[in-house]
C-alpha beads as a LAMMPS data file, in Angstrom:
LAMMPS data file: protein, C-alpha beads

323 atoms
322 bonds

1 atom types
1 bond types

-500.0 500.0 xlo xhi
-500.0 500.0 ylo yhi
-500.0 500.0 zlo zhi

Masses

1 110.0

Atoms # bond

1 1 1 -453.694 102.705 256.669
2 1 1 -457.066 100.047 257.360
3 1 1 -457.938 98.925 261.079
4 1 1 -457.216 95.196 261.776
5 1 1 -461.112 94.177 262.207
6 1 1 -461.274 91.306 264.753
7 1 1 -463.622 89.577 262.694
8 1 1 -460.998 89.046 259.706
9 1 1 -458.336 87.423 262.152
10 1 1 -458.011 83.661 260.517
11 1 1 -455.980 81.093 261.946
12 1 1 -453.985 78.605 259.966
13 1 1 -451.607 76.121 261.099
14 1 1 -449.058 73.080 260.130
15 1 1 -447.375 70.542 261.790
16 1 1 -443.616 71.209 262.170
17 1 1 -441.131 68.573 260.503
18 1 1 -438.421 69.706 263.196
19 1 1 -439.795 71.175 266.226
20 1 1 -439.489 74.833 266.619
21 1 1 -438.435 75.137 262.901
22 1 1 -441.234 77.220 260.777
23 1 1 -442.960 76.118 258.108
24 1 1 -445.737 77.388 255.846
25 1 1 -449.105 77.098 257.656
26 1 1 -451.157 75.820 255.145
27 1 1 -454.353 74.350 256.883
28 1 1 -456.937 76.696 257.821
29 1 1 -458.968 76.040 260.848
30 1 1 -462.799 76.674 260.679
31 1 1 -464.212 75.912 264.031
32 1 1 -461.141 75.514 266.322
33 1 1 -460.015 79.058 267.487
34 1 1 -456.457 79.483 268.777
35 1 1 -456.082 83.161 270.481
36 1 1 -452.266 83.872 270.789
37 1 1 -450.476 86.748 272.424
38 1 1 -446.907 87.630 273.129
39 1 1 -445.632 86.981 276.810
40 1 1 -442.415 88.397 278.416
41 1 1 -440.154 88.569 281.468
42 1 1 -438.687 91.625 282.069
43 1 1 -436.529 92.590 285.422
44 1 1 -436.362 96.625 286.375
45 1 1 -433.583 98.020 288.150
46 1 1 -433.763 101.091 290.047
47 1 1 -430.521 102.711 291.514
48 1 1 -430.089 103.534 295.258
49 1 1 -431.654 107.308 296.027
50 1 1 -433.427 107.349 292.591
51 1 1 -437.337 106.992 292.328
52 1 1 -437.679 105.691 289.138
53 1 1 -435.920 102.637 287.534
54 1 1 -433.204 102.880 285.073
55 1 1 -433.005 99.777 283.273
56 1 1 -435.436 97.275 281.781
57 1 1 -433.870 93.715 280.945
58 1 1 -435.692 91.317 278.748
59 1 1 -434.772 87.764 280.144
60 1 1 -437.592 85.672 278.383
61 1 1 -439.917 86.056 275.723
62 1 1 -442.333 83.651 274.524
63 1 1 -446.257 83.211 273.366
64 1 1 -448.994 81.887 274.966
65 1 1 -452.228 80.967 273.126
66 1 1 -455.910 79.577 274.340
67 1 1 -457.644 77.268 272.142
68 1 1 -461.551 77.186 272.076
69 1 1 -464.574 76.300 269.689
70 1 1 -466.939 73.736 268.688
71 1 1 -465.496 70.336 268.727
72 1 1 -465.317 68.627 265.220
73 1 1 -464.328 64.949 264.085
74 1 1 -461.605 66.486 261.934
75 1 1 -459.734 69.431 263.696
76 1 1 -459.627 67.397 267.549
77 1 1 -457.037 65.327 265.809
78 1 1 -454.602 68.751 265.953
79 1 1 -454.539 69.417 269.448
80 1 1 -454.362 65.361 270.327
81 1 1 -451.368 64.899 268.027
82 1 1 -450.011 67.733 270.233
83 1 1 -450.976 67.246 273.638
84 1 1 -450.759 63.136 273.724
85 1 1 -448.697 62.610 270.730
86 1 1 -448.427 61.823 267.034
87 1 1 -449.729 58.715 265.739
88 1 1 -450.293 57.517 261.913
89 1 1 -453.965 56.906 260.960
90 1 1 -454.756 53.947 259.250
91 1 1 -457.861 52.948 256.700
92 1 1 -458.432 54.059 252.966
93 1 1 -461.040 56.482 252.697
94 1 1 -462.005 56.211 256.483
95 1 1 -458.929 57.295 258.463
96 1 1 -458.606 55.732 262.221
97 1 1 -456.508 57.648 264.950
98 1 1 -455.610 56.272 267.899
99 1 1 -453.732 58.176 270.625
100 1 1 -452.452 57.006 273.922
101 1 1 -450.044 58.498 275.961
102 1 1 -447.200 56.095 277.348
103 1 1 -447.044 56.012 281.545
104 1 1 -443.338 55.305 281.482
105 1 1 -441.914 56.466 278.440
106 1 1 -441.787 59.925 276.505
107 1 1 -444.251 60.793 273.989
108 1 1 -443.654 62.180 270.636
109 1 1 -445.865 65.497 270.666
110 1 1 -446.122 67.317 267.307
111 1 1 -445.102 70.818 267.248
112 1 1 -446.905 73.428 265.049
113 1 1 -446.570 76.784 263.344
114 1 1 -449.497 78.779 263.860
115 1 1 -450.357 81.900 261.598
116 1 1 -453.051 84.524 262.698
117 1 1 -453.962 87.795 260.812
118 1 1 -455.732 88.989 257.479
119 1 1 -454.179 90.517 254.374
120 1 1 -454.060 93.935 256.411
121 1 1 -451.493 92.330 259.120
122 1 1 -450.733 89.373 260.502
123 1 1 -448.216 87.461 262.909
124 1 1 -447.160 83.789 263.588
125 1 1 -445.343 81.668 266.170
126 1 1 -443.408 78.434 265.579
127 1 1 -442.856 75.571 268.300
128 1 1 -446.354 75.575 268.891
129 1 1 -446.984 72.958 271.501
130 1 1 -450.315 71.942 272.848
131 1 1 -449.811 72.201 276.904
132 1 1 -453.509 71.363 277.805
133 1 1 -456.937 70.158 276.025
134 1 1 -460.436 69.878 277.312
135 1 1 -463.268 68.416 275.956
136 1 1 -467.028 69.213 277.287
137 1 1 -470.070 67.408 276.288
138 1 1 -473.515 68.390 277.075
139 1 1 -477.020 68.682 275.382
140 1 1 -476.238 71.928 274.679
141 1 1 -472.933 71.441 272.937
142 1 1 -469.716 69.921 272.543
143 1 1 -466.685 72.418 272.842
144 1 1 -462.916 72.101 273.142
145 1 1 -460.616 74.696 275.302
146 1 1 -457.107 74.248 276.299
147 1 1 -453.772 75.958 275.938
148 1 1 -450.832 76.367 273.945
149 1 1 -447.158 77.433 274.325
150 1 1 -444.669 79.045 271.462
151 1 1 -441.729 80.524 270.662
152 1 1 -441.376 84.561 270.387
153 1 1 -443.861 85.737 268.015
154 1 1 -442.733 87.219 264.548
155 1 1 -445.021 90.141 263.597
156 1 1 -445.752 91.618 260.249
157 1 1 -445.782 88.590 258.234
158 1 1 -447.459 87.618 255.328
159 1 1 -449.999 84.922 255.728
160 1 1 -449.557 81.411 253.690
161 1 1 -451.716 81.906 250.667
162 1 1 -454.120 79.484 249.380
163 1 1 -454.676 77.348 252.424
164 1 1 -456.381 73.722 252.318
165 1 1 -459.618 73.935 254.583
166 1 1 -459.629 71.064 257.267
167 1 1 -463.128 69.218 256.818
168 1 1 -465.831 70.512 258.954
169 1 1 -467.957 67.824 260.649
170 1 1 -469.349 68.885 263.970
171 1 1 -469.528 66.253 266.874
172 1 1 -473.193 67.056 267.970
173 1 1 -474.904 66.568 271.428
174 1 1 -477.474 64.255 269.630
175 1 1 -474.531 62.081 268.779
176 1 1 -472.991 61.505 272.224
177 1 1 -473.185 58.555 274.927
178 1 1 -471.583 57.819 278.378
179 1 1 -470.378 54.396 279.632
180 1 1 -469.051 52.733 282.588
181 1 1 -467.451 49.279 283.159
182 1 1 -465.478 47.662 285.601
183 1 1 -462.691 46.765 282.950
184 1 1 -461.582 48.276 279.543
185 1 1 -462.878 45.302 277.763
186 1 1 -466.181 45.555 279.476
187 1 1 -466.678 49.134 277.915
188 1 1 -467.843 47.447 274.468
189 1 1 -470.298 45.453 275.956
190 1 1 -471.688 48.202 278.387
191 1 1 -474.747 50.163 277.638
192 1 1 -475.128 53.805 277.489
193 1 1 -475.966 55.382 281.007
194 1 1 -479.546 56.518 281.058
195 1 1 -479.348 59.790 282.926
196 1 1 -475.908 61.301 281.923
197 1 1 -476.164 65.167 281.825
198 1 1 -472.918 66.308 281.153
199 1 1 -469.402 64.623 280.619
200 1 1 -465.869 66.291 280.692
201 1 1 -462.560 65.141 279.954
202 1 1 -459.588 67.504 280.787
203 1 1 -455.853 66.673 280.472
204 1 1 -453.612 69.715 281.851
205 1 1 -449.978 70.328 282.711
206 1 1 -448.661 68.184 279.767
207 1 1 -445.541 69.935 279.061
208 1 1 -442.886 72.661 280.141
209 1 1 -440.542 75.174 278.467
210 1 1 -436.885 74.313 278.750
211 1 1 -434.908 77.833 279.182
212 1 1 -431.039 77.877 278.804
213 1 1 -428.628 80.530 278.112
214 1 1 -428.080 80.210 274.253
215 1 1 -428.170 83.828 272.917
216 1 1 -431.806 83.710 272.530
217 1 1 -434.659 85.207 274.066
218 1 1 -436.947 82.353 273.659
219 1 1 -437.009 78.787 275.228
220 1 1 -434.964 76.281 273.560
221 1 1 -436.932 72.893 273.836
222 1 1 -439.444 71.329 276.332
223 1 1 -439.944 68.374 278.862
224 1 1 -442.959 66.312 279.898
225 1 1 -443.874 67.211 283.531
226 1 1 -446.377 65.420 285.593
227 1 1 -450.019 65.423 283.799
228 1 1 -453.361 66.300 285.434
229 1 1 -456.095 64.028 283.668
230 1 1 -459.538 64.513 284.954
231 1 1 -462.903 63.182 283.901
232 1 1 -466.299 64.803 285.613
233 1 1 -469.501 63.256 284.996
234 1 1 -472.858 65.131 286.056
235 1 1 -475.413 62.289 286.672
236 1 1 -479.133 62.104 287.678
237 1 1 -478.802 60.940 291.537
238 1 1 -480.980 57.802 290.710
239 1 1 -479.805 54.440 291.517
240 1 1 -477.598 54.350 288.383
241 1 1 -475.717 57.803 289.235
242 1 1 -475.435 57.099 293.027
243 1 1 -473.450 53.825 292.200
244 1 1 -470.375 55.566 292.328
245 1 1 -470.840 56.388 295.839
246 1 1 -469.540 52.574 296.634
247 1 1 -466.952 53.203 293.650
248 1 1 -465.720 55.733 295.659
249 1 1 -465.512 54.155 298.926
250 1 1 -463.492 50.925 297.900
251 1 1 -461.272 53.129 295.824
252 1 1 -461.586 50.453 292.555
253 1 1 -461.006 51.806 288.844
254 1 1 -464.005 52.270 286.951
255 1 1 -463.635 52.750 283.079
256 1 1 -465.092 55.681 281.465
257 1 1 -466.256 56.122 277.566
258 1 1 -467.345 58.854 276.128
259 1 1 -468.317 58.495 272.611
260 1 1 -469.775 60.349 269.796
261 1 1 -470.792 58.877 266.312
262 1 1 -471.675 60.657 263.576
263 1 1 -472.489 59.725 259.768
264 1 1 -471.449 57.151 257.941
265 1 1 -468.033 57.896 255.860
266 1 1 -467.670 54.751 253.507
267 1 1 -469.333 51.288 254.158
268 1 1 -469.589 50.593 257.813
269 1 1 -467.356 53.230 258.946
270 1 1 -468.725 56.531 260.544
271 1 1 -467.256 59.379 262.014
272 1 1 -466.369 58.585 265.295
273 1 1 -464.491 59.962 268.828
274 1 1 -464.013 57.249 271.393
275 1 1 -462.612 58.482 274.620
276 1 1 -461.614 55.656 277.039
277 1 1 -459.910 56.369 280.481
278 1 1 -459.301 54.338 283.365
279 1 1 -460.381 56.023 286.596
280 1 1 -460.906 56.200 290.348
281 1 1 -463.426 58.596 292.195
282 1 1 -461.289 61.501 293.734
283 1 1 -463.813 64.038 294.774
284 1 1 -467.862 64.636 294.697
285 1 1 -469.861 67.614 294.514
286 1 1 -473.186 68.565 296.275
287 1 1 -476.304 67.620 295.045
288 1 1 -477.613 70.093 292.905
289 1 1 -480.487 71.387 290.396
290 1 1 -479.604 70.809 286.576
291 1 1 -482.755 72.159 284.648
292 1 1 -485.241 70.402 287.265
293 1 1 -483.242 67.429 287.448
294 1 1 -481.932 66.574 291.076
295 1 1 -478.156 65.721 290.218
296 1 1 -474.638 64.921 291.496
297 1 1 -471.407 65.586 289.961
298 1 1 -468.442 62.989 290.295
299 1 1 -464.831 64.181 289.647
300 1 1 -462.355 61.214 288.584
301 1 1 -458.518 61.032 288.175
302 1 1 -457.153 58.985 285.526
303 1 1 -454.693 55.894 286.786
304 1 1 -452.911 53.813 285.099
305 1 1 -454.133 50.280 284.755
306 1 1 -451.874 47.259 284.633
307 1 1 -454.174 45.005 282.301
308 1 1 -454.915 47.765 280.124
309 1 1 -451.497 48.974 280.217
310 1 1 -452.654 52.722 279.902
311 1 1 -454.677 55.252 281.661
312 1 1 -456.222 56.638 278.532
313 1 1 -456.959 55.798 274.992
314 1 1 -458.871 58.132 272.100
315 1 1 -460.102 56.806 268.942
316 1 1 -461.164 59.194 266.100
317 1 1 -462.461 58.072 262.857
318 1 1 -462.414 60.832 260.000
319 1 1 -461.217 61.552 256.553
320 1 1 -457.841 63.407 257.562
321 1 1 -454.998 61.704 256.179
322 1 1 -452.385 63.480 258.288
323 1 1 -452.175 66.792 260.140

Bonds

1 1 1 2
2 1 2 3
3 1 3 4
4 1 4 5
5 1 5 6
6 1 6 7
7 1 7 8
8 1 8 9
9 1 9 10
10 1 10 11
11 1 11 12
12 1 12 13
13 1 13 14
14 1 14 15
15 1 15 16
16 1 16 17
17 1 17 18
18 1 18 19
19 1 19 20
20 1 20 21
21 1 21 22
22 1 22 23
23 1 23 24
24 1 24 25
25 1 25 26
26 1 26 27
27 1 27 28
28 1 28 29
29 1 29 30
30 1 30 31
31 1 31 32
32 1 32 33
33 1 33 34
34 1 34 35
35 1 35 36
36 1 36 37
37 1 37 38
38 1 38 39
39 1 39 40
40 1 40 41
41 1 41 42
42 1 42 43
43 1 43 44
44 1 44 45
45 1 45 46
46 1 46 47
47 1 47 48
48 1 48 49
49 1 49 50
50 1 50 51
51 1 51 52
52 1 52 53
53 1 53 54
54 1 54 55
55 1 55 56
56 1 56 57
57 1 57 58
58 1 58 59
59 1 59 60
60 1 60 61
61 1 61 62
62 1 62 63
63 1 63 64
64 1 64 65
65 1 65 66
66 1 66 67
67 1 67 68
68 1 68 69
69 1 69 70
70 1 70 71
71 1 71 72
72 1 72 73
73 1 73 74
74 1 74 75
75 1 75 76
76 1 76 77
77 1 77 78
78 1 78 79
79 1 79 80
80 1 80 81
81 1 81 82
82 1 82 83
83 1 83 84
84 1 84 85
85 1 85 86
86 1 86 87
87 1 87 88
88 1 88 89
89 1 89 90
90 1 90 91
91 1 91 92
92 1 92 93
93 1 93 94
94 1 94 95
95 1 95 96
96 1 96 97
97 1 97 98
98 1 98 99
99 1 99 100
100 1 100 101
101 1 101 102
102 1 102 103
103 1 103 104
104 1 104 105
105 1 105 106
106 1 106 107
107 1 107 108
108 1 108 109
109 1 109 110
110 1 110 111
111 1 111 112
112 1 112 113
113 1 113 114
114 1 114 115
115 1 115 116
116 1 116 117
117 1 117 118
118 1 118 119
119 1 119 120
120 1 120 121
121 1 121 122
122 1 122 123
123 1 123 124
124 1 124 125
125 1 125 126
126 1 126 127
127 1 127 128
128 1 128 129
129 1 129 130
130 1 130 131
131 1 131 132
132 1 132 133
133 1 133 134
134 1 134 135
135 1 135 136
136 1 136 137
137 1 137 138
138 1 138 139
139 1 139 140
140 1 140 141
141 1 141 142
142 1 142 143
143 1 143 144
144 1 144 145
145 1 145 146
146 1 146 147
147 1 147 148
148 1 148 149
149 1 149 150
150 1 150 151
151 1 151 152
152 1 152 153
153 1 153 154
154 1 154 155
155 1 155 156
156 1 156 157
157 1 157 158
158 1 158 159
159 1 159 160
160 1 160 161
161 1 161 162
162 1 162 163
163 1 163 164
164 1 164 165
165 1 165 166
166 1 166 167
167 1 167 168
168 1 168 169
169 1 169 170
170 1 170 171
171 1 171 172
172 1 172 173
173 1 173 174
174 1 174 175
175 1 175 176
176 1 176 177
177 1 177 178
178 1 178 179
179 1 179 180
180 1 180 181
181 1 181 182
182 1 182 183
183 1 183 184
184 1 184 185
185 1 185 186
186 1 186 187
187 1 187 188
188 1 188 189
189 1 189 190
190 1 190 191
191 1 191 192
192 1 192 193
193 1 193 194
194 1 194 195
195 1 195 196
196 1 196 197
197 1 197 198
198 1 198 199
199 1 199 200
200 1 200 201
201 1 201 202
202 1 202 203
203 1 203 204
204 1 204 205
205 1 205 206
206 1 206 207
207 1 207 208
208 1 208 209
209 1 209 210
210 1 210 211
211 1 211 212
212 1 212 213
213 1 213 214
214 1 214 215
215 1 215 216
216 1 216 217
217 1 217 218
218 1 218 219
219 1 219 220
220 1 220 221
221 1 221 222
222 1 222 223
223 1 223 224
224 1 224 225
225 1 225 226
226 1 226 227
227 1 227 228
228 1 228 229
229 1 229 230
230 1 230 231
231 1 231 232
232 1 232 233
233 1 233 234
234 1 234 235
235 1 235 236
236 1 236 237
237 1 237 238
238 1 238 239
239 1 239 240
240 1 240 241
241 1 241 242
242 1 242 243
243 1 243 244
244 1 244 245
245 1 245 246
246 1 246 247
247 1 247 248
248 1 248 249
249 1 249 250
250 1 250 251
251 1 251 252
252 1 252 253
253 1 253 254
254 1 254 255
255 1 255 256
256 1 256 257
257 1 257 258
258 1 258 259
259 1 259 260
260 1 260 261
261 1 261 262
262 1 262 263
263 1 263 264
264 1 264 265
265 1 265 266
266 1 266 267
267 1 267 268
268 1 268 269
269 1 269 270
270 1 270 271
271 1 271 272
272 1 272 273
273 1 273 274
274 1 274 275
275 1 275 276
276 1 276 277
277 1 277 278
278 1 278 279
279 1 279 280
280 1 280 281
281 1 281 282
282 1 282 283
283 1 283 284
284 1 284 285
285 1 285 286
286 1 286 287
287 1 287 288
288 1 288 289
289 1 289 290
290 1 290 291
291 1 291 292
292 1 292 293
293 1 293 294
294 1 294 295
295 1 295 296
296 1 296 297
297 1 297 298
298 1 298 299
299 1 299 300
300 1 300 301
301 1 301 302
302 1 302 303
303 1 303 304
304 1 304 305
305 1 305 306
306 1 306 307
307 1 307 308
308 1 308 309
309 1 309 310
310 1 310 311
311 1 311 312
312 1 312 313
313 1 313 314
314 1 314 315
315 1 315 316
316 1 316 317
317 1 317 318
318 1 318 319
319 1 319 320
320 1 320 321
321 1 321 322
322 1 322 323
């Protein structure tokens, strides 16, 4: 029997037609990693007068997975379709995706079947639900992280053969700019910040599982929970970077755009990742040294804006027709 080498554990994914019903995972991820593992809740019982427990009772079983890797214009639509909600792209050669969660109504989250393994041995989980997504931008790297939930893992499977490779177009640090404006419409006319050192967008606590007595060890469904959406900016502590001090004191909304524009797809259409968020400053970090630059970090929380009628909106342009 061959040993399982970690280097050969590939990940394949597919959107489920019916949430929780496994499908053939026919898309191969090349940059985004998904690292699943089984989780259980087991109660043990010990009788009076005995040193050791006699019963181990399984109450819940599920899968948890961490996601990570380099950010690409193509693979990013997979976690966005899960953590924010499904959308239908428009366009012919260049496909435009727009993700924007509702403030007052449920969102239709995509669920996925995920397979991991090699020809030696593999496993999978269905009902794959993205519960958190972070995007981190700096001159060193553009990366994602986050988490998934899934139903109880199925071991010893045969992975879906002849998968389609998701196109691989990385988001490069040289393509990223950060913008600030007083209105959502003002972002289109705003110039990029001159001394933005890094930026982060983090959405978490998106969904929670529903556990019922249904003769199964795994969860039966999910509900939306109060999400946490934060934007963090590390800026040089010059006049531009310190302008957010008055924003913090007044409690007004500031609109943040983190934008990456890549190569041309066709005509005037280029690869694009545009992350817009209506924010209020909620915390500030102490001054710090960032590679010799005297800097300050601002933490902002997303707020619903009545004029814009949303809290955040993400636009992606790539050549991916569907997840």
